[in-house]
Structures are given as C-alpha cells and as structure tokens.
NUNUMAR-789815 format. One line per 4 residues: number of its first residue (from 1); their letters; for each residue x, y, z of N, C-alpha, C, O. Coordinates in steps of 0.02 Angstrom, whole numbers. Example, Ala and Ser with C-alpha at 12.3 -4.5 7.8 and 13.67 -1.06 7.14 Angstrom:
1	as	660,-284,390,615,-225,390,660,-165,390,712,-166,423 ~ 642,-112,354,684,-53,357,645,2,394,670,57,402 $
//
This chain:
1	mrpl	2995,-1424,2799,3047,-1369,2815,3103,-1369,2765,3132,-1317,2750 ~ 3119,-1426,2739,3176,-1433,2695,3175,-1381,2639,3223,-1345,2631 ~ 3122,-1377,2601,3123,-1325,2543,3140,-1258,2571,3181,-1224,2541 ~ 3111,-1233,2630,3123,-1171,2654,3193,-1162,2675,3223,-1110,2663 $
5	vlcv	3226,-1220,2711,3293,-1210,2730,3337,-1208,2667,3385,-1168,2667 ~ 3327,-1242,2618,3370,-1241,2563,3364,-1175,2528,3415,-1148,2505 ~ 3299,-1144,2523,3292,-1076,2495,3331,-1024,2532,3361,-980,2500 ~ 3332,-1028,2601,3370,-983,2642,3443,-988,2631,3480,-939,2629 $
9	alll	3464,-1054,2623,3535,-1067,2612,3559,-1041,2543,3616,-1019,2537 ~ 3516,-1044,2493,3535,-1020,2425,3544,-942,2429,3589,-913,2397 ~ 3501,-909,2469,3502,-835,2473,3565,-814,2516,3599,-764,2503 ~ 3575,-855,2565,3639,-839,2604,3706,-851,2563,3756,-815,2569 $
13	avat	3703,-905,2523,3757,-917,2478,3770,-860,2429,3828,-841,2420 ~ 3720,-832,2399,3724,-778,2355,3750,-714,2393,3789,-676,2366 ~ 3725,-705,2457,3745,-646,2492,3817,-647,2515,3851,-595,2518 ~ 3841,-707,2532,3908,-714,2566,3958,-745,2522,4014,-761,2544 $
17	spsa	3943,-755,2460,3992,-789,2414,4054,-743,2407,4049,-682,2401 ~ 4113,-775,2408,4177,-733,2403,4188,-709,2334,4227,-663,2323 ~ 4152,-740,2285,4166,-716,2215,4131,-652,2202,4079,-638,2233 ~ 4157,-615,2159,4128,-549,2137,4058,-557,2117,4038,-606,2086 $
21	vpsa	4017,-503,2136,3947,-505,2116,3943,-479,2042,3967,-424,2028 ~ 3913,-518,1997,3907,-494,1929,3876,-428,1922,3828,-411,1956 ~ 3902,-390,1878,3878,-317,1869,3821,-318,1815,3782,-271,1809 ~ 3819,-369,1778,3764,-373,1722,3746,-445,1707,3780,-492,1726 $
25	vpql	3693,-451,1674,3666,-515,1649,3666,-519,1579,3664,-466,1548 ~ 3667,-578,1546,3664,-581,1471,3602,-548,1443,3547,-554,1469 ~ 3615,-513,1388,3558,-487,1346,3521,-545,1310,3551,-592,1283 ~ 3452,-540,1312,3410,-589,1280,3383,-554,1216,3347,-504,1220 $
29	niea	3401,-582,1158,3376,-556,1098,3317,-598,1069,3326,-653,1041 ~ 3256,-570,1076,3196,-608,1058,3182,-606,983,3181,-552,954 ~ 3171,-663,952,3155,-664,879,3095,-705,878,3085,-751,917 ~ 3051,-685,828,2989,-719,818,2959,-706,745,2968,-652,717 $
33	ppel	2923,-756,719,2894,-743,648,2835,-702,657,2810,-697,713 ~ 2811,-672,605,2757,-621,607,2695,-646,647,2663,-606,681 ~ 2677,-713,644,2616,-737,676,2624,-736,750,2574,-736,785 ~ 2682,-734,775,2696,-733,847,2722,-666,874,2753,-665,927 $
37	akev	2709,-611,837,2730,-546,856,2703,-521,920,2735,-483,956 ~ 2634,-545,936,2605,-527,996,2642,-557,1060,2639,-531,1116 ~ 2675,-614,1046,2705,-653,1102,2775,-615,1123,2800,-623,1178 ~ 2798,-580,1080,2864,-551,1091,2867,-508,1153,2915,-515,1192 $
41	arfq	2817,-463,1165,2812,-423,1223,2810,-465,1288,2841,-443,1337 ~ 2778,-521,1291,2773,-556,1345,2841,-580,1370,2852,-581,1431 ~ 2888,-599,1325,2953,-622,1346,3000,-566,1351,3050,-574,1386 ~ 2991,-509,1320,3041,-447,1330,3029,-427,1400,3075,-401,1431 $
45	sfdr	2969,-437,1431,2955,-413,1497,2985,-463,1556,2974,-455,1616 ~ 3023,-515,1530,3049,-564,1578,3103,-524,1623,3145,-486,1598 ~ 3096,-536,1684,3141,-500,1734,3208,-534,1732,3217,-586,1763 ~ 3255,-505,1696,3325,-531,1687,3364,-526,1751,3415,-560,1757 $
49	srll	3341,-483,1801,3383,-483,1863,3380,-543,1900,3422,-552,1944 ~ 3331,-588,1887,3333,-653,1918,3393,-694,1899,3407,-743,1933 ~ 3429,-676,1848,3484,-712,1828,3549,-696,1860,3600,-730,1849 ~ 3547,-639,1904,3603,-619,1944,3623,-670,1992,3681,-690,1997 $
53	gvmq	3572,-691,2028,3587,-743,2082,3611,-811,2048,3655,-846,2073 ~ 3579,-824,1991,3607,-885,1958,3677,-884,1940,3714,-931,1953 ~ 3697,-829,1910,3768,-815,1893,3816,-818,1948,3872,-844,1942 ~ 3791,-788,2005,3838,-790,2063,3849,-861,2087,3906,-880,2099 $
57	llri	3795,-902,2094,3799,-966,2116,3839,-1010,2067,3867,-1061,2088 ~ 3844,-990,2001,3880,-1026,1960,3952,-998,1953,3994,-1023,1915 ~ 3964,-945,1992,4028,-913,1995,4048,-882,1927,4105,-886,1905 ~ 3993,-850,1892,4008,-816,1829,4005,-744,1844,3957,-723,1877 $
61	tdpg	4052,-704,1823,4050,-633,1827,4039,-597,1760,4010,-543,1758 ~ 4062,-627,1707,4054,-599,1642,3986,-617,1609,3975,-676,1596 ~ 3940,-571,1595,3881,-588,1560,3889,-627,1496,3844,-665,1476 ~ 3943,-618,1465,3955,-652,1398,3912,-633,1345,3872,-588,1355 $
65	pair	3916,-663,1283,3878,-641,1224,3798,-648,1238,3774,-685,1281 ~ 3764,-606,1198,3688,-613,1206,3662,-681,1188,3691,-717,1147 ~ 3608,-698,1219,3576,-760,1205,3516,-750,1160,3471,-710,1174 ~ 3517,-788,1105,3465,-780,1058,3404,-821,1079,3411,-881,1089 $
69	vvla	3349,-792,1086,3283,-827,1109,3236,-830,1045,3212,-777,1024 ~ 3224,-884,1017,3184,-896,960,3111,-918,981,3106,-971,1012 ~ 3063,-885,970,2995,-906,974,2972,-938,916,2963,-905,864 ~ 2962,-1007,920,2945,-1047,858,2875,-1065,850,2843,-1070,902 $
73	sets	2846,-1076,795,2776,-1092,783,2780,-1169,773,2834,-1198,766 ~ 2720,-1199,772,2715,-1272,760,2730,-1289,691,2741,-1348,678 ~ 2731,-1245,646,2748,-1263,575,2820,-1251,561,2839,-1255,502 ~ 2862,-1237,609,2931,-1219,599,2970,-1286,598,2948,-1340,620 $
77	dwar	3032,-1277,568,3076,-1334,570,3094,-1349,642,3104,-1408,656 ~ 3098,-1302,688,3118,-1315,758,3064,-1365,786,3081,-1413,821 ~ 3002,-1354,771,2951,-1394,803,2956,-1468,786,2942,-1513,826 ~ 2981,-1478,717,2984,-1543,697,3047,-1589,728,3052,-1650,721 $
81	qvps	3089,-1547,760,3146,-1579,783,3142,-1611,851,3184,-1651,871 ~ 3088,-1591,887,3080,-1608,959,3006,-1639,969,2962,-1625,929 ~ 2995,-1678,1022,2928,-1702,1033,2876,-1647,1047,2891,-1591,1069 ~ 2818,-1664,1033,2763,-1608,1043,2758,-1590,1112,2733,-1535,1124 $
85	stag	2778,-1625,1160,2772,-1610,1230,2829,-1557,1251,2826,-1526,1304 ~ 2877,-1549,1207,2934,-1503,1231,2909,-1430,1223,2884,-1410,1170 ~ 2918,-1394,1276,2895,-1321,1273,2955,-1277,1258,2947,-1218,1243 ~ 3014,-1305,1263,3074,-1264,1246,3136,-1304,1257,3136,-1354,1293 $
89	fava	3190,-1283,1226,3251,-1313,1235,3311,-1267,1222,3302,-1214,1191 ~ 3371,-1285,1243,3429,-1242,1232,3480,-1274,1196,3489,-1334,1204 ~ 3518,-1239,1152,3582,-1264,1120,3634,-1215,1146,3649,-1161,1120 ~ 3662,-1242,1205,3710,-1199,1241,3768,-1173,1203,3788,-1115,1211 $
93	ednl	3799,-1219,1160,3863,-1195,1123,3845,-1144,1073,3890,-1108,1050 ~ 3783,-1138,1052,3762,-1081,1002,3726,-1020,1041,3700,-973,1010 ~ 3728,-1024,1103,3694,-968,1140,3623,-961,1122,3596,-905,1117 ~ 3593,-1016,1112,3522,-1015,1084,3471,-1049,1129,3486,-1102,1158 $
97	vvlf	3412,-1022,1135,3354,-1051,1171,3298,-1044,1120,3286,-993,1087 ~ 3262,-1103,1119,3200,-1102,1076,3141,-1117,1114,3140,-1167,1150 ~ 3089,-1077,1109,3026,-1087,1143,2969,-1098,1100,2970,-1076,1043 ~ 2919,-1131,1122,2853,-1142,1077,2793,-1111,1121,2767,-1145,1165 $
101	psrs	2774,-1050,1108,2724,-1021,1142,2657,-1051,1139,2616,-1036,1182 ~ 2642,-1096,1088,2579,-1131,1084,2576,-1188,1129,2520,-1211,1142 ~ 2628,-1216,1154,2634,-1278,1196,2628,-1263,1272,2654,-1214,1298 ~ 2592,-1306,1304,2592,-1298,1377,2647,-1332,1413,2659,-1391,1404 $
105	ptyp	2680,-1296,1454,2738,-1326,1489,2717,-1388,1535,2663,-1390,1564 ~ 2765,-1437,1538,2753,-1495,1581,2803,-1492,1639,2853,-1455,1635 ~ 2791,-1531,1691,2838,-1533,1750,2909,-1541,1722,2924,-1582,1678 ~ 2951,-1496,1753,2949,-1462,1815,2930,-1383,1808,2934,-1343,1855 $
109	qdsl	2910,-1367,1751,2896,-1293,1736,2817,-1283,1742,2777,-1326,1724 ~ 2802,-1223,1766,2725,-1207,1761,2704,-1156,1713,2645,-1150,1696 ~ 2754,-1118,1689,2742,-1070,1633,2794,-1064,1586,2850,-1088,1599 ~ 2782,-1034,1529,2836,-1021,1477,2892,-976,1505,2949,-983,1484 $
113	edvl	2878,-934,1549,2929,-890,1578,2975,-936,1623,3035,-924,1627 ~ 2948,-987,1656,2991,-1032,1693,3036,-1075,1646,3094,-1090,1659 ~ 2999,-1094,1583,3048,-1127,1538,3099,-1082,1512,3157,-1103,1505 ~ 3084,-1025,1499,3142,-975,1477,3196,-973,1528,3255,-980,1510 $
117	hhev	3180,-965,1592,3229,-961,1646,3269,-1026,1645,3330,-1024,1643 ~ 3236,-1084,1647,3267,-1148,1651,3320,-1155,1587,3377,-1175,1596 ~ 3297,-1138,1529,3339,-1149,1470,3396,-1100,1473,3450,-1119,1451 ~ 3389,-1039,1497,3442,-988,1503,3494,-1016,1552,3554,-1009,1543 $
121	ahvl	3469,-1049,1606,3513,-1074,1656,3557,-1130,1625,3613,-1139,1649 ~ 3532,-1169,1571,3573,-1221,1541,3632,-1186,1507,3690,-1207,1511 ~ 3614,-1131,1472,3666,-1093,1436,3721,-1069,1486,3781,-1071,1472 ~ 3696,-1045,1545,3747,-1019,1592,3785,-1074,1625,3842,-1065,1645 $
125	iara	3753,-1133,1632,3791,-1190,1664,3849,-1218,1611,3901,-1245,1630 ~ 3831,-1208,1544,3881,-1228,1499,3938,-1178,1501,3996,-1198,1495 ~ 3924,-1115,1508,3971,-1065,1509,4016,-1074,1573,4076,-1061,1570 ~ 3986,-1096,1629,4026,-1104,1689,4075,-1158,1680,4129,-1156,1709 $
129	adgr	4057,-1210,1640,4097,-1273,1629,4140,-1261,1570,4173,-1308,1548 ~ 4144,-1197,1540,4184,-1185,1479,4169,-1233,1422,4214,-1252,1385 ~ 4107,-1252,1415,4086,-1297,1366,4102,-1372,1372,4087,-1412,1327 ~ 4132,-1388,1427,4154,-1461,1437,4091,-1499,1458,4046,-1471,1489 $
133	pvpr	4089,-1564,1440,4028,-1603,1450,4011,-1611,1529,4053,-1626,1571 ~ 3947,-1599,1541,3921,-1607,1606,3864,-1660,1606,3819,-1656,1563 ~ 3864,-1709,1651,3808,-1760,1648,3738,-1730,1647,3726,-1678,1679 ~ 3694,-1759,1612,3630,-1730,1606,3595,-1724,1670,3561,-1674,1683 $
137	wfne	3604,-1776,1714,3561,-1773,1779,3586,-1710,1816,3546,-1675,1846 ~ 3650,-1696,1816,3673,-1633,1849,3652,-1572,1818,3634,-1525,1854 ~ 3654,-1567,1754,3633,-1509,1714,3561,-1494,1730,3544,-1438,1750 ~ 3519,-1545,1721,3447,-1531,1730,3431,-1521,1806,3393,-1476,1824 $
141	glam	3459,-1562,1849,3448,-1548,1918,3464,-1482,1941,3425,-1450,1975 ~ 3526,-1460,1920,3550,-1390,1936,3508,-1338,1907,3491,-1290,1941 ~ 3489,-1345,1845,3443,-1298,1815,3375,-1292,1850,3345,-1238,1849 ~ 3350,-1347,1880,3287,-1344,1918,3299,-1306,1982,3257,-1265,2001 $
145	aler	3357,-1319,2019,3374,-1286,2081,3387,-1213,2071,3378,-1175,2119 ~ 3409,-1187,2009,3423,-1121,1995,3355,-1085,1979,3344,-1027,1994 ~ 3314,-1125,1949,3248,-1097,1918,3196,-1083,1969,3161,-1032,1967 ~ 3190,-1135,2021,3129,-1131,2059,3142,-1164,2130,3192,-1200,2137 $
149	twgl	3100,-1153,2182,3108,-1184,2239,3073,-1255,2238,3028,-1267,2197 ~ 3096,-1299,2284,3071,-1365,2286,3003,-1360,2326,3003,-1340,2384 ~ 2948,-1379,2295,2882,-1371,2327,2848,-1438,2342,2879,-1490,2332 ~ 2787,-1437,2364,2753,-1489,2385,2741,-1541,2329,2737,-1602,2341 $
153	qdea	2737,-1515,2269,2725,-1565,2207,2789,-1607,2199,2786,-1668,2189 ~ 2849,-1571,2205,2909,-1602,2202,2913,-1657,2259,2934,-1713,2245 ~ 2895,-1643,2316,2901,-1691,2377,2857,-1745,2363,2875,-1803,2376 ~ 2799,-1732,2335,2754,-1788,2327,2776,-1836,2268,2767,-1897,2272 $
157	rllq	2804,-1808,2218,2834,-1852,2164,2891,-1887,2189,2899,-1944,2168 ~ 2934,-1863,2232,2990,-1896,2259,2968,-1955,2303,2994,-2011,2299 ~ 2917,-1938,2346,2891,-1993,2392,2865,-2045,2352,2877,-2103,2369 ~ 2828,-2033,2297,2802,-2087,2253,2864,-2128,2225,2864,-2190,2223 $
161	eltf	2911,-2094,2206,2971,-2129,2175,3006,-2170,2228,3029,-2225,2213 ~ 3012,-2145,2288,3047,-2182,2345,3005,-2243,2365,3031,-2296,2383 ~ 2936,-2232,2361,2895,-2286,2391,2878,-2342,2339,2870,-2399,2361 ~ 2870,-2330,2275,2854,-2375,2228,2906,-2398,2177,2893,-2443,2137 $
165	vept	2964,-2368,2180,3014,-2383,2125,3074,-2405,2163,3089,-2378,2216 ~ 3113,-2455,2136,3183,-2470,2161,3231,-2416,2150,3224,-2379,2101 ~ 3278,-2409,2189,3334,-2357,2183,3357,-2356,2107,3376,-2406,2077 ~ 3353,-2294,2080,3377,-2284,2006,3445,-2253,2004,3456,-2199,2032 $
169	sldd	3491,-2287,1971,3558,-2258,1958,3557,-2193,1919,3512,-2181,1879 ~ 3607,-2150,1932,3610,-2089,1889,3616,-2095,1813,3592,-2054,1775 ~ 3651,-2150,1794,3657,-2168,1726,3590,-2185,1700,3576,-2165,1643 ~ 3546,-2222,1736,3480,-2234,1715,3437,-2170,1714,3396,-2162,1669 $
173	vdrl	3445,-2126,1760,3414,-2064,1760,3426,-2028,1691,3380,-2002,1660 ~ 3491,-2028,1670,3506,-1995,1607,3468,-2024,1546,3450,-1988,1500 ~ 3457,-2090,1546,3423,-2123,1496,3350,-2107,1499,3316,-2106,1447 ~ 3324,-2095,1561,3250,-2080,1568,3234,-2018,1531,3180,-2014,1502 $
177	fdgd	3279,-1967,1530,3266,-1906,1496,3245,-1914,1422,3212,-1871,1393 ~ 3266,-1973,1391,3252,-1985,1318,3188,-2026,1312,3170,-2044,1256 ~ 3153,-2041,1365,3093,-2086,1365,3033,-2046,1353,3037,-1989,1330 ~ 2973,-2077,1369,2906,-2040,1358,2902,-1993,1417,2947,-1987,1458 $
181	egar	2839,-1958,1416,2830,-1907,1464,2832,-1929,1533,2854,-1890,1575 ~ 2811,-1988,1550,2815,-2019,1618,2889,-2025,1637,2909,-2005,1692 ~ 2930,-2052,1593,2998,-2067,1605,3036,-1999,1618,3080,-1994,1660 ~ 3014,-1948,1577,3053,-1887,1590,3031,-1850,1654,3071,-1814,1684 $
185	tray	2971,-1858,1675,2951,-1836,1736,2991,-1864,1797,3013,-1829,1843 ~ 2997,-1936,1789,3042,-1972,1841,3110,-1943,1842,3139,-1931,1895 ~ 3136,-1931,1781,3206,-1904,1776,3214,-1840,1812,3258,-1830,1855 ~ 3169,-1797,1793,3170,-1728,1825,3170,-1733,1900,3211,-1702,1934 $
189	tlag	3123,-1771,1925,3107,-1779,1999,3172,-1805,2031,3192,-1777,2082 ~ 3205,-1856,2003,3267,-1889,2037,3325,-1838,2030,3359,-1823,2079 ~ 3337,-1811,1968,3392,-1765,1958,3386,-1703,2006,3434,-1683,2039 ~ 3328,-1674,2007,3311,-1613,2048,3329,-1633,2122,3366,-1598,2156 $
193	afvr	3296,-1697,2149,3311,-1718,2217,3384,-1728,2230,3409,-1709,2283 ~ 3416,-1756,2186,3487,-1776,2201,3534,-1714,2205,3578,-1711,2248 ~ 3524,-1663,2156,3566,-1605,2161,3546,-1565,2223,3590,-1541,2258 ~ 3486,-1557,2238,3466,-1522,2300,3492,-1561,2364,3516,-1529,2411 $
197	dlmr	3489,-1620,2364,3522,-1659,2424,3595,-1644,2424,3624,-1633,2477 ~ 3627,-1643,2365,3701,-1629,2364,3711,-1558,2395,3757,-1549,2436 ~ 3671,-1509,2377,3680,-1439,2403,3662,-1437,2478,3689,-1396,2514 ~ 3616,-1481,2502,3599,-1479,2577,3662,-1508,2613,3684,-1481,2663 $
201	ehgs	3687,-1559,2587,3740,-1603,2625,3813,-1562,2615,3854,-1560,2661 ~ 3824,-1534,2556,3890,-1506,2546,3894,-1436,2538,3949,-1411,2526 ~ 3840,-1397,2542,3839,-1328,2542,3812,-1304,2470,3826,-1334,2418 ~ 3772,-1245,2473,3743,-1222,2410,3786,-1202,2356,3765,-1196,2298 $
205	sapg	3848,-1193,2374,3899,-1169,2329,3938,-1233,2292,3978,-1225,2247 ~ 3922,-1289,2315,3954,-1350,2290,3954,-1357,2207,4004,-1369,2174 ~ 3891,-1348,2184,3885,-1354,2112,3924,-1309,2073,3953,-1327,2022 ~ 3926,-1249,2096,3970,-1191,2062,4040,-1207,2068,4078,-1198,2020 $
209	dila	4062,-1232,2128,4131,-1248,2145,4153,-1310,2093,4208,-1311,2065 ~ 4106,-1357,2084,4128,-1411,2031,4138,-1385,1967,4189,-1401,1936 ~ 4092,-1341,1939,4097,-1313,1877,4155,-1267,1865,4184,-1263,1811 ~ 4172,-1229,1922,4227,-1183,1919,4294,-1218,1903,4338,-1185,1875 $
213	rmpg	4304,-1283,1918,4362,-1319,1913,4368,-1347,1839,4420,-1373,1821 ~ 4316,-1341,1799,4312,-1372,1737,4350,-1335,1677,4382,-1367,1635 ~ 4344,-1272,1676,4379,-1229,1628,4452,-1244,1621,4478,-1239,1565 ~ 4485,-1261,1672,4556,-1280,1667,4573,-1342,1634,4632,-1357,1624 $
217	gtwf	4522,-1381,1617,4536,-1446,1583,4515,-1504,1630,4527,-1561,1610 ~ 4489,-1495,1685,4468,-1551,1730,4399,-1575,1709,4352,-1538,1699 ~ 4398,-1642,1702,4328,-1672,1685,4283,-1671,1744,4306,-1665,1801 ~ 4223,-1677,1732,4171,-1673,1786,4181,-1720,1842,4178,-1698,1899 $
221	ddaf	4194,-1787,1829,4202,-1832,1880,4260,-1814,1931,4254,-1823,1992 ~ 4315,-1788,1902,4374,-1767,1944,4353,-1706,1984,4364,-1702,2044 ~ 4323,-1661,1951,4303,-1597,1984,4259,-1615,2045,4263,-1588,2100 ~ 4214,-1663,2026,4160,-1686,2084,4202,-1710,2146,4191,-1691,2203 $
225	vqvi	4249,-1751,2131,4289,-1785,2186,4328,-1728,2228,4331,-1728,2290 ~ 4357,-1679,2188,4394,-1620,2216,4350,-1581,2269,4373,-1562,2323 ~ 4290,-1572,2250,4241,-1529,2289,4207,-1573,2344,4206,-1554,2402 ~ 4181,-1626,2325,4137,-1667,2373,4181,-1714,2418,4163,-1731,2474 $
229	ghrv	4238,-1733,2390,4284,-1778,2435,4275,-1849,2415,4313,-1891,2440 ~ 4227,-1870,2372,4221,-1937,2349,4188,-1940,2285,4165,-1889,2258 ~ 4184,-2000,2258,4158,-2006,2187,4085,-1998,2185,4051,-2000,2237 ~ 4060,-1990,2125,3987,-1980,2110,3948,-2043,2129,3893,-2037,2156 $
233	seee	3976,-2109,2116,3948,-2164,2140,3937,-2174,2214,3889,-2205,2236 ~ 3985,-2146,2251,3982,-2148,2322,3928,-2100,2347,3891,-2116,2394 ~ 3923,-2042,2318,3872,-1993,2332,3802,-2020,2320,3754,-2008,2357 ~ 3799,-2058,2261,3735,-2086,2241,3712,-2137,2294,3654,-2137,2315 $
237	tafw	3755,-2177,2313,3740,-2228,2367,3720,-2196,2428,3670,-2217,2458 ~ 3757,-2142,2453,3739,-2102,2513,3667,-2069,2507,3630,-2066,2557 ~ 3649,-2048,2450,3582,-2021,2433,3531,-2072,2452,3486,-2058,2491 ~ 3538,-2129,2424,3484,-2179,2437,3487,-2200,2503,3434,-2215,2530 $
241	erhr	3542,-2204,2538,3548,-2220,2611,3506,-2168,2656,3471,-2184,2704 ~ 3515,-2104,2634,3478,-2057,2675,3403,-2061,2667,3364,-2038,2709 ~ 3385,-2091,2614,3315,-2104,2604,3289,-2171,2617,3234,-2187,2596 ~ 3330,-2212,2653,3321,-2284,2662,3254,-2298,2700,3225,-2352,2692 $
245	fwnr	3231,-2251,2742,3171,-2259,2778,3112,-2274,2729,3072,-2319,2740 ~ 3109,-2233,2676,3049,-2242,2631,3066,-2299,2587,3019,-2328,2559 ~ 3130,-2321,2578,3144,-2375,2531,3118,-2443,2566,3097,-2490,2533 ~ 3123,-2442,2635,3107,-2502,2673,3032,-2500,2695,2998,-2551,2689 $
249	wgpf	3007,-2444,2719,2941,-2443,2745,2883,-2412,2700,2824,-2421,2713 ~ 2907,-2377,2649,2858,-2346,2605,2810,-2402,2575,2750,-2393,2579 ~ 2834,-2453,2548,2789,-2507,2520,2742,-2535,2572,2686,-2553,2556 ~ 2764,-2539,2633,2719,-2567,2684,2660,-2523,2699,2605,-2546,2712 $
253	fttt	2676,-2456,2698,2628,-2408,2715,2568,-2401,2663,2516,-2372,2677 ~ 2584,-2432,2601,2536,-2428,2549,2494,-2495,2541,2451,-2503,2497 ~ 2510,-2540,2584,2469,-2606,2584,2400,-2603,2618,2387,-2560,2660 ~ 2359,-2647,2600,2293,-2650,2634,2300,-2660,2714,2262,-2632,2753 $
257	talw	2347,-2699,2732,2358,-2706,2804,2371,-2645,2840,2341,-2633,2893 ~ 2420,-2599,2811,2431,-2537,2841,2376,-2490,2842,2369,-2450,2887 ~ 2334,-2495,2787,2273,-2453,2779,2225,-2466,2840,2203,-2421,2876 ~ 2211,-2533,2847,2164,-2552,2900,2189,-2534,2968,2152,-2511,3011 $
261	mgvt	2255,-2546,2976,2286,-2529,3043,2272,-2453,3059,2250,-2434,3113 ~ 2286,-2411,3005,2270,-2336,3015,2197,-2326,3028,2179,-2283,3069 ~ 2155,-2362,2996,2087,-2352,3008,2068,-2372,3074,2026,-2340,3105 ~ 2097,-2424,3100,2085,-2452,3169,2105,-2400,3219,2066,-2379,3261 $
265	vlal	2166,-2378,3212,2195,-2330,3256,2150,-2267,3268,2134,-2244,3323 ~ 2130,-2243,3203,2088,-2182,3205,2023,-2201,3241,1999,-2161,3281 ~ 1993,-2259,3228,1931,-2278,3260,1939,-2278,3339,1896,-2252,3374 ~ 1995,-2307,3364,2008,-2317,3431,2015,-2241,3464,1988,-2228,3517 $
269	vaiv	2049,-2197,3430,2055,-2131,3450,1990,-2101,3455,1978,-2067,3505 ~ 1946,-2107,3411,1879,-2077,3412,1838,-2103,3467,1800,-2066,3498 ~ 1846,-2168,3481,1806,-2197,3542,1828,-2172,3606,1788,-2158,3650 ~ 1900,-2164,3613,1925,-2140,3672,1904,-2063,3685,1888,-2044,3742 $
273	rrrq	1904,-2025,3636,1883,-1956,3639,1811,-1945,3655,1791,-1899,3690 ~ 1767,-1998,3623,1694,-1988,3638,1680,-2009,3710,1638,-1979,3743 ~ 1716,-2060,3735,1708,-2080,3806,1728,-2023,3854,1697,-2011,3906 ~ 1782,-1988,3834,1806,-1936,3875,1755,-1877,3880,1745,-1846,3932 $
277	ksaa	1723,-1863,3822,1675,-1812,3818,1610,-1832,3855,1578,-1789,3885 ~ 1591,-1894,3853,1539,-1921,3888,1544,-1915,3964,1499,-1893,4000 ~ 1606,-1938,3985,1622,-1935,4059,1619,-1860,4085,1593,-1846,4139 ~ 1646,-1814,4043,1645,-1745,4063,1577,-1719,4069,1561,-1683,4116 $
281	lrqr	1533,-1740,4017,1467,-1719,4021,1425,-1745,4076,1384,-1709,4104 ~ 1436,-1811,4094,1405,-1837,4155,1427,-1807,4221,1387,-1799,4268 ~ 1487,-1790,4223,1516,-1758,4281,1480,-1689,4292,1463,-1670,4348 ~ 1469,-1654,4236,1441,-1584,4234,1367,-1587,4254,1342,-1541,4285 $
285	wese	1331,-1644,4236,1259,-1653,4249,1254,-1668,4326,1209,-1642,4360 ~ 1304,-1712,4353,1300,-1732,4421,1314,-1664,4460,1279,-1651,4509 ~ 1357,-1627,4442,1375,-1561,4474,1318,-1519,4480,1304,-1491,4533 ~ 1283,-1514,4428,1218,-1467,4425,1169,-1498,4467,1135,-1463,4505 $
289	tete	1162,-1569,4463,1105,-1600,4509,1121,-1589,4582,1077,-1572,4621 ~ 1184,-1598,4600,1203,-1579,4673,1184,-1510,4695,1155,-1496,4748 ~ 1204,-1467,4648,1187,-1395,4659,1112,-1381,4676,1095,-1351,4726 ~ 1070,-1406,4630,1000,-1406,4636,971,-1433,4702,927,-1405,4735 $
293	dsq	1000,-1490,4718,977,-1525,4781,994,-1482,4844,955,-1477,4891 ~ 1055,-1453,4843,1073,-1412,4896,1030,-1347,4909,1030,-1316,4962 ~ 994,-1331,4852,955,-1269,4857,886,-1287,4888,844,-1242,4898 $
//
C-alpha cells in the first residue's frame, strides 16, 4: 500500500500546494548528429506536461531558459567521458542533458524517456536550489521520486538491502554512486528509499520546502533543519530505526532453520486440511448410508 499512498499524497500535494501553479514548462531543444536523426522524433514527442507537477513540487513557477538535450553517439567525446553503462547525464549549471540512444537504461530507469525525465528533474532541482550544492543522495533520490512511482522492484531491492547489508550512512551512499554497477544500484535504492521515507514522514512538500530556502544563501543542512526540525544525521538514524524489524529479523528469515520451519508449518497446515476434508467426506458417506437404510 505504501507506493499507492505516496503516489496519492504527491497528487494531493500538487493539487493543494499554496504556491502558484506553473504556467509553462522549460523548452527542450533536441540536438543530434546526422546518424541519430531518426531518434530526434522519438524525444521530440516527449510529454513535457509531466514536468508541471515536478515544477510545482519543487516550488518553481518560472520555466527558465531552454534545456539543451544532446543525443550522443558512441563515437562522440561525450561517450568517452562516462562509463559505458551510463544512458544519460545532466550538467545542471549549463542547462544541459546528454543521452545515449544506443545504450540500454539500467535501474532505476526502464526507458530512455525515463532517463530524459530523470535528468531534466536534476536540472530543475538545481534551479530550485539556485545552483547551491545539494547532497547527491538527496538529488538522486528526489529525481527518482519525481520521475516514477515506487514499485515492487524497488521494494524487493530495498528488502534485500535491509536483509543482507548493514545500515549504510548517507555519506557512504554518495560514495556508492561512483562505484561499479552493483554499487550504483545500491546507491539509487537507498537514496530513493530515504527521500520517499522523508516525504511520508514529513509531507510530500518537504523536499521543495528545503530547496526553497536555499536561494537566499542557506546551506542544505541548515535548510533541512529548518523544515524537518532536526539534523540529517538524526533523520538518517530514524530511517533505520523505522526499518529495524528487517535489520533484526531479516537475516534469520533467510537461514536454513527458518526455511525448514516454514516448510514444516506448511506441511502441518496441509495435513490438517486433508484431515478436515477426509472427515467431511466420511460424514457425507455416513449420511448417505443412513438415508439408504431408512428407505
């Protein structure tokens, strides 16, 4: 139910937010080399109206300058600057998004359209903070929340993280983003879970309220305290406390003992049900026999 509850909360936040509703979204200027000309139409059909809700949650009313979207080939200088698993990235201060149409997106995106939405969200987050530094865990986790709903795949990855891995600090999450594909998957899972947990506990508008305090010169940590009421480190501890059940019992549920206990319980349930069915069948036979005898 949690993904549905958060999705409804996000929609209500957009509908009831006291800030003005954005009247327009940023223009996306698509650029591509001749060999990727056929891909341009695919991205020009991107539904920019999806960005209206993003802007309102970030408390942005001005669409700002156009965002340059570059479709890059594998032989481009852009491709040599990032790992081959990177399907796209943003340079927020330059209002730039670079996508690689030949690459398959990896978690948390399912399509290149998702990648485009995610990277545009990064540009808008930077605008909301007036270009001031935002922790990577917050930036990526918020971009995930703005881009997509939290699904079963996310829940499964978080459950695995809570079961098999010791609690990971947000500083370590930031470092995981610079690791291999497995490390980056862990980083996205934890960053997305933390930001969504923050929104559940403190309201869907909390991230936008934090960013809205930064253009005046407030640093992220101070803005966080002003909105949430305590420091990031305290919220981090509270996050893991709220998931303490899996921290304590998750490892046990994955042991051989727990497995056999589960098999035993299922076997006992099956035996009881079979006996109940047999008793009901005998009772029916006896009833039928009595009826025949009375005739």
